[in-house]
C-alpha positions as CSV (number, residue, x, y, z in Angstrom):
1,M,32.9,41.3,-18.6
2,T,29.9,43.1,-17.1
3,V,28.6,42.6,-13.6
4,R,25.4,41.2,-15.0
5,R,27.3,38.6,-17.0
6,V,29.2,37.5,-14.0
7,C,25.9,37.0,-12.1
8,L,24.4,34.9,-14.8
9,L,27.5,32.6,-14.9
10,A,27.4,32.3,-11.1
11,G,23.7,31.2,-11.4
12,L,24.8,28.4,-13.7
13,G,27.2,27.1,-11.1
14,V,30.4,28.5,-12.5
15,S,33.0,29.0,-9.7
16,L,33.6,32.7,-9.6
17,A,34.4,35.2,-6.9
18,T,31.1,37.0,-6.4
19,A,32.0,39.6,-3.7
20,G,31.2,42.4,-6.1
21,C,28.3,40.7,-7.8
22,H,24.7,41.9,-7.9
23,Q,25.5,45.4,-6.8
24,D,23.4,46.8,-9.6
25,D,20.4,44.5,-8.8
26,L,20.7,43.9,-5.1
27,F,21.4,47.3,-3.4
28,T,19.4,49.7,-5.5
29,P,15.9,49.0,-4.2
30,L,14.8,51.0,-1.2
31,P,13.7,49.1,1.8
32,P,9.9,48.6,2.3
33,Q,8.3,51.8,3.6
34,Y,6.5,50.6,6.7
35,T,7.4,50.2,10.3
36,G,10.3,47.9,10.6
37,G,10.6,47.5,6.8
38,A,14.3,48.0,6.7
39,M,14.8,44.6,8.3
40,F,13.2,42.9,5.3
41,A,15.2,44.7,2.6
42,R,16.9,41.4,1.7
43,Y,15.0,38.3,2.7
44,V,16.3,34.7,2.2
45,S,14.5,31.5,2.9
46,F,16.4,28.3,3.8
47,G,14.6,25.0,3.6
48,N,13.7,21.9,1.7
49,S,10.8,20.7,-0.4
50,V,8.0,22.6,1.5
51,T,9.9,25.9,1.3
52,A,10.7,25.2,-2.4
53,G,7.0,24.8,-3.1
54,F,6.9,21.0,-3.7
55,Q,3.4,19.6,-4.0
56,S,2.1,16.2,-5.0
57,F,5.6,14.8,-5.4
58,G,6.4,17.4,-8.1
59,L,7.7,20.9,-8.6
60,N,7.2,23.6,-11.3
61,D,6.9,27.3,-11.5
62,S,3.1,27.3,-10.9
63,L,3.7,25.6,-7.6
64,Q,6.8,27.6,-6.7
65,R,4.8,30.8,-7.0
66,L,2.5,29.5,-4.2
67,A,5.3,28.6,-1.7
68,Y,5.0,30.4,1.6
69,P,8.3,32.4,1.3
70,V,7.2,33.8,-2.1
71,L,3.8,34.8,-0.5
72,L,5.5,36.3,2.5
73,A,8.1,38.2,0.4
74,R,5.2,39.7,-1.6
75,A,3.6,40.9,1.5
76,M,6.9,42.3,2.8
77,G,7.2,44.3,-0.5
78,T,10.8,43.1,-1.1
79,Q,12.4,41.7,-4.2
80,F,12.5,37.9,-4.1
81,Y,13.9,35.6,-6.7
82,Y,13.5,31.8,-6.9
83,P,15.0,29.3,-9.3
84,S,12.0,28.8,-11.5
85,L,11.4,25.4,-13.1
86,N,9.6,25.2,-16.4
87,N,6.2,23.7,-16.5
88,P,5.0,20.9,-16.4
89,G,7.8,20.4,-13.8
90,C,10.7,18.4,-12.4
91,P,9.0,16.0,-12.1
92,P,5.4,17.1,-13.0
93,P,3.1,16.8,-10.0
94,I,0.9,13.8,-9.5
95,T,-2.7,14.2,-10.6
96,V,-4.0,10.8,-9.6
97,I,-2.1,8.8,-7.0
98,F,-4.1,5.6,-7.2
99,T,-2.8,4.5,-10.7
100,S,0.3,2.4,-11.0
101,P,2.5,4.3,-11.5
102,P,0.7,7.5,-10.3
103,T,-0.5,9.7,-13.1
104,R,1.4,13.0,-13.5
105,L,0.6,16.3,-15.1
106,G,0.7,16.0,-18.9
107,G,1.1,12.2,-18.7
108,A,4.8,12.6,-17.8
109,S,6.9,10.1,-15.8
110,D,8.5,10.5,-12.4
111,T,11.9,10.9,-14.1
112,S,10.7,13.8,-16.4
113,C,12.4,17.2,-15.7
114,A,11.7,20.4,-17.6
115,L,14.7,22.1,-16.1
116,R,15.3,25.8,-15.2
117,S,13.6,28.7,-16.8
118,V,15.6,31.4,-18.6
119,P,16.8,34.0,-18.2
120,L,18.2,33.2,-14.8
121,P,17.6,35.6,-12.0
122,P,20.6,37.7,-10.9
123,Y,20.6,36.0,-7.5
124,L,18.4,33.7,-5.4
125,N,16.4,34.5,-2.3
126,N,14.7,31.1,-2.0
127,V,17.7,28.8,-1.7
128,A,15.6,25.8,-0.6
129,F,15.8,22.5,-2.5
130,P,13.8,19.3,-2.1
131,G,15.5,16.5,-0.2
132,A,17.8,18.8,1.9
133,D,18.4,17.7,5.5
134,V,20.4,19.9,7.9
135,L,23.7,18.4,6.7
136,E,23.0,19.1,3.1
137,V,22.3,22.8,3.8
138,L,25.9,23.0,5.0
139,N,29.0,22.3,3.0
140,S,32.5,21.1,3.7
141,N,33.7,24.7,4.1
142,Y,31.6,24.9,7.3
143,G,33.4,22.0,9.1
144,Q,30.8,19.3,8.2
145,P,31.4,16.4,5.8
146,Q,28.9,16.0,3.0
147,P,26.4,13.1,2.9
148,P,26.6,10.3,0.3
149,A,25.1,11.1,-3.1
150,S,21.3,10.8,-3.3
151,A,18.6,11.2,-6.0
152,T,17.7,14.6,-4.7
153,D,21.2,15.9,-5.4
154,A,19.8,16.7,-8.9
155,Y,17.7,19.4,-7.3
156,K,20.8,21.0,-5.7
157,L,22.4,21.0,-9.2
158,F,19.3,22.2,-11.1
159,L,18.1,24.8,-8.6
160,L,21.3,26.0,-7.0
161,G,23.9,25.3,-9.6
162,G,25.5,22.6,-7.4
163,R,26.3,25.1,-4.6
164,S,25.0,24.9,-1.0
165,E,22.1,26.9,0.4
166,L,24.6,28.8,2.6
167,Q,26.8,29.7,-0.4
168,R,23.8,31.0,-2.4
169,A,22.5,32.9,0.6
170,R,25.9,34.6,1.3
171,E,25.7,36.1,-2.1
172,V,22.6,38.0,-1.0
173,L,23.8,39.1,2.4
174,P,20.3,38.8,3.8
175,T,18.9,41.2,6.4
176,F,16.2,38.7,7.4
177,V,16.0,34.9,7.1
178,T,13.5,32.1,7.6
179,V,14.9,28.7,8.3
180,W,12.8,25.6,8.0
181,V,15.1,22.5,7.9
182,G,15.1,19.3,9.8
183,N,12.0,17.6,8.4
184,N,14.1,15.4,6.1
185,D,16.1,14.3,9.1
186,V,13.2,12.1,10.0
187,L,10.9,12.0,6.9
188,S,12.9,9.2,5.3
189,A,11.5,6.9,8.0
190,I,8.0,7.1,6.6
191,L,9.0,7.0,2.9
192,D,11.4,4.1,3.2
193,T,10.0,1.3,1.0
194,G,12.2,-1.3,2.5
195,D,12.0,-1.0,6.2
196,A,9.8,1.9,7.3
197,G,10.6,3.5,10.6
198,Q,14.0,2.1,11.0
199,A,16.4,4.0,13.3
200,A,18.9,4.4,10.5
201,D,16.5,6.8,8.7
202,V,16.4,9.1,11.7
203,T,19.2,11.5,12.5
204,P,20.2,11.1,16.2
205,P,19.2,14.2,18.2
206,A,22.8,14.8,19.4
207,V,24.1,14.8,15.8
208,F,21.2,17.0,14.7
209,A,22.1,19.5,17.4
210,T,25.7,19.7,16.3
211,R,24.7,20.2,12.6
212,Y,21.9,22.7,13.3
213,N,24.0,24.8,15.5
214,A,26.8,24.8,12.9
215,L,24.2,26.0,10.4
216,M,23.0,28.8,12.7
217,D,26.6,29.9,13.4
218,S,27.2,30.0,9.6
219,I,24.2,32.2,9.0
220,T,25.2,34.5,11.8
221,S,28.7,34.8,10.3
222,F,27.2,36.7,7.3
223,G,27.2,39.7,9.6
224,S,24.2,41.2,7.7
225,V,21.2,39.4,9.3
226,Q,19.1,41.6,11.6
227,G,16.4,39.1,12.4
228,G,15.0,35.7,11.6
229,A,12.3,33.1,12.1
230,L,13.2,29.5,12.9
231,I,10.5,27.0,12.1
232,G,10.4,23.7,14.0
233,V,10.3,20.2,12.6
234,V,6.9,18.6,11.8
235,Q,5.9,15.4,13.6
236,V,5.8,13.3,10.5
237,T,3.7,10.6,12.1
238,G,0.9,13.1,11.8
239,A,1.1,13.1,8.0
240,P,-1.8,11.1,6.5
241,Y,0.7,9.3,4.2
242,V,1.1,7.1,7.3
243,S,-2.3,6.2,8.6
244,Q,-2.7,4.7,12.0
245,G,-3.2,0.9,12.0
246,R,-6.5,1.4,13.8
247,A,-7.7,3.5,10.9
248,Y,-7.2,0.6,8.6
249,A,-9.0,-1.6,11.1
250,A,-11.9,0.7,11.1
251,A,-12.0,0.8,7.3
252,S,-11.9,-2.9,7.1
253,A,-15.5,-3.0,8.4
254,S,-16.7,-1.9,5.0
255,I,-14.2,-4.1,3.0
256,P,-15.2,-7.7,3.8
257,T,-12.2,-9.2,2.0
258,M,-9.6,-7.2,4.0
259,T,-8.4,-8.6,7.3
260,V,-6.5,-6.4,9.8
261,L,-4.6,-8.3,12.5
262,P,-4.9,-7.1,16.2
263,N,-1.2,-6.1,16.2
264,C,-2.2,-3.1,14.1
265,L,-4.1,-1.7,17.1
266,A,-1.0,-1.4,19.4
267,F,-0.2,2.0,20.9
268,Q,1.8,3.6,23.7
269,Q,0.8,6.7,25.6
270,L,3.7,9.1,25.7
271,T,2.2,12.2,27.5
272,A,-1.2,13.4,28.4
273,T,-1.6,14.6,24.8
274,D,0.8,12.5,22.7
275,T,0.4,8.8,21.8
276,A,2.5,6.6,19.5
277,F,0.5,4.2,17.3
278,V,1.3,1.6,14.7
279,Y,1.6,3.5,11.4
280,V,1.0,2.1,7.9
281,P,2.8,3.9,5.0
282,F,0.5,4.6,2.0
283,H,2.9,2.8,-0.4
284,Y,2.3,-0.4,1.6
285,G,-1.3,-0.1,2.8
286,A,-2.8,1.2,-0.5
287,P,-2.2,-1.9,-2.5
288,I,-3.7,-4.1,0.2
289,V,-6.8,-2.0,0.2
290,A,-7.0,-2.0,-3.6
291,R,-6.7,-5.8,-3.8
292,A,-9.3,-6.3,-1.1
293,A,-11.7,-3.8,-2.6
294,A,-11.4,-5.7,-5.9
295,G,-12.5,-8.8,-4.1
296,V,-9.1,-10.4,-3.6
297,P,-8.7,-11.4,0.1
298,D,-5.7,-9.7,1.7
299,T,-4.4,-9.2,5.2
300,L,-2.6,-6.3,6.9
301,D,-0.1,-7.8,9.3
302,C,1.6,-5.0,11.2
303,S,4.6,-7.1,12.2
304,N,5.8,-6.6,8.6
305,P,8.9,-4.4,8.3
306,H,7.0,-2.1,5.9
307,V,4.9,-1.0,8.9
308,I,6.1,1.4,11.5
309,S,6.0,-0.3,14.9
310,V,5.2,1.4,18.1
311,P,8.9,1.5,19.3
312,E,9.9,3.0,15.9
313,A,7.2,5.6,16.2
314,V,8.3,6.4,19.7
315,N,11.9,7.0,18.4
316,M,10.6,9.2,15.6
317,I,8.3,11.3,17.9
318,S,10.9,11.7,20.6
319,S,13.6,12.6,18.1
320,V,11.5,15.4,16.6
321,A,10.6,16.7,20.1
322,Q,14.4,16.9,20.8
323,Y,15.1,18.6,17.5
324,N,12.6,21.3,18.3
325,V,14.2,22.0,21.6
326,V,17.5,22.6,19.8
327,I,15.7,24.9,17.2
328,Q,13.9,26.8,19.9
329,Q,17.1,27.3,21.9
330,A,18.9,28.6,18.8
331,A,16.1,31.1,18.3
332,M,16.2,32.2,21.9
333,A,20.0,32.6,21.8
334,R,19.7,35.1,18.9
335,D,16.4,36.7,20.1
336,W,14.8,35.4,16.9
337,L,11.3,34.1,16.4
338,Y,10.6,30.4,16.9
339,L,7.4,29.0,15.2
340,D,6.1,25.6,16.0
341,P,4.4,24.2,12.8
342,N,2.7,21.4,14.7
343,L,0.3,23.8,16.3
344,L,-1.0,24.8,12.9
345,L,-1.2,21.2,11.8
346,Q,-3.1,20.3,15.0
347,A,-5.6,23.0,14.2
348,L,-6.0,21.7,10.7
349,A,-6.5,18.2,12.0
350,A,-9.5,19.4,14.0
351,T,-11.0,20.9,10.8
352,P,-13.4,18.5,9.0
353,G,-12.0,17.3,5.7
354,A,-8.6,19.2,6.1
355,I,-6.5,16.1,7.0
356,R,-7.9,12.6,6.3
357,P,-6.7,10.1,8.9
358,F,-7.4,7.4,6.3
359,P,-7.1,8.3,2.6
360,A,-10.1,8.7,0.3
361,F,-9.8,5.7,-1.9
362,P,-11.7,5.2,-5.2
363,P,-14.6,5.4,-5.8
364,D,-14.8,8.2,-3.2
365,P,-15.0,11.4,-5.3
366,N,-12.3,13.0,-3.0
367,S,-9.8,10.4,-4.1
368,T,-8.7,12.5,-7.1
369,A,-8.9,16.1,-5.8
370,A,-7.9,15.7,-2.2
371,P,-7.2,12.0,-1.2
372,F,-5.4,13.0,2.0
373,G,-7.6,16.1,2.8
374,T,-7.7,19.7,1.6
375,A,-4.7,20.7,3.7
376,L,-2.4,18.2,2.0
377,S,-1.4,17.8,-1.7
378,R,-1.9,14.6,-3.5
379,D,1.1,12.9,-1.9
380,G,-0.1,13.0,1.7
381,V,3.2,14.6,2.9
382,H,3.5,18.1,1.4
383,P,1.1,21.0,2.1
384,S,-1.5,22.1,-0.4
385,A,-1.6,25.6,-1.8
386,S,-4.2,26.6,0.9
387,T,-1.8,25.4,3.7
388,Q,1.2,27.2,2.1
389,K,-0.9,30.3,2.4
390,L,-1.7,29.6,6.0
391,I,2.0,29.2,6.8
392,A,2.8,32.5,5.2
393,Q,0.0,34.2,7.1
394,S,1.1,32.6,10.4
395,L,4.7,33.8,9.7
396,Q,3.5,37.4,8.8
397,Q,1.5,37.6,12.0
398,A,4.2,36.1,14.3
399,I,7.0,38.2,12.8
400,N,5.1,41.4,13.3
401,A,4.3,40.4,16.9
402,K,8.0,39.5,17.6
403,Y,9.7,42.5,15.9
404,G,7.0,45.2,16.2
405,S,7.0,45.5,12.4
406,A,4.0,46.2,10.2
407,I,4.3,43.7,7.3
408,P,1.0,43.9,5.4
409,A,-1.3,41.0,5.5
410,V,-0.8,38.1,3.2
411,P,-3.8,38.2,0.8
């Protein structure tokens, strides 16, 4: 059996010893020929849906090509393989979110999956898969039990052949890594259609710290990594998928048949710059707006469990802040780069039209192309292609500043 054949079987998830695999593909290319280029000879990106290229609650090759690690690797001038999904996707991305169910590319359903493209790449540099939290990036071989089965496990099977991100990354022996995990340790709290914001959807900070440090120790154990960039967790209450209750109250002024109760205006000042509000998830608030706009009286009562209360918001915000302390300390301990994505998002929030605090509902012309703003895709959670590019540009600049390298600009 040839080395190439072994690599293809490993890509399909066949359990094989791969210590000698990929030698013909992985070690032949010369490192990039610019200052510090040797560090980026073999780049691997760990992450979840954002890193994989997920947009508008869908994923396909057209979107994967626009993901920040693909753009960054192209600027680095290094070979970079990702597990390409056939178009129209798995599932195809949403084109109109206001229909029921949302309209997807090609008229497909949310259970449609076009599966992997062939031929398979010899190895994977982008090992991210949608739905991954820190625990799912690990596996039982690293001293951590695996979480219960979930719907997103299909991505782990389709994209990684059922193996963990760490296992796939070890095959590459990366010289440089980016790690952006942790968002899903809190994101479920805004997407929960039963009881949004509940504490059960948020990983306790102490547990997060144990898991994240285990992940970092595992990456360090590769023995090949010369540098890395650790990206912090996003404050998900800033995602326009969860508009503040006061935004609904302001909108009700132009929708006479929609009543917003005063409990939707509650808030709690946390710091001089941070405030926790009542947050209304899109999946709950949008139908109320639609009914009222159609002339059917409806009321937004923010005591409903579908709404994120102020105490729940405080727990989410404070948990993310503690997560990011852990991530920053992990970066400092290794003298790696730490990048806070919330600074970029705050800058976008100050840009008119980039992030809409209240979605653009029909008949607003923005409701199809950019219902949540130009910085977000049509799901109100994942970044648009333009924001993916901004992330790549921010990383390129920060990596060069940290390591004294000369990665060319991301075009």
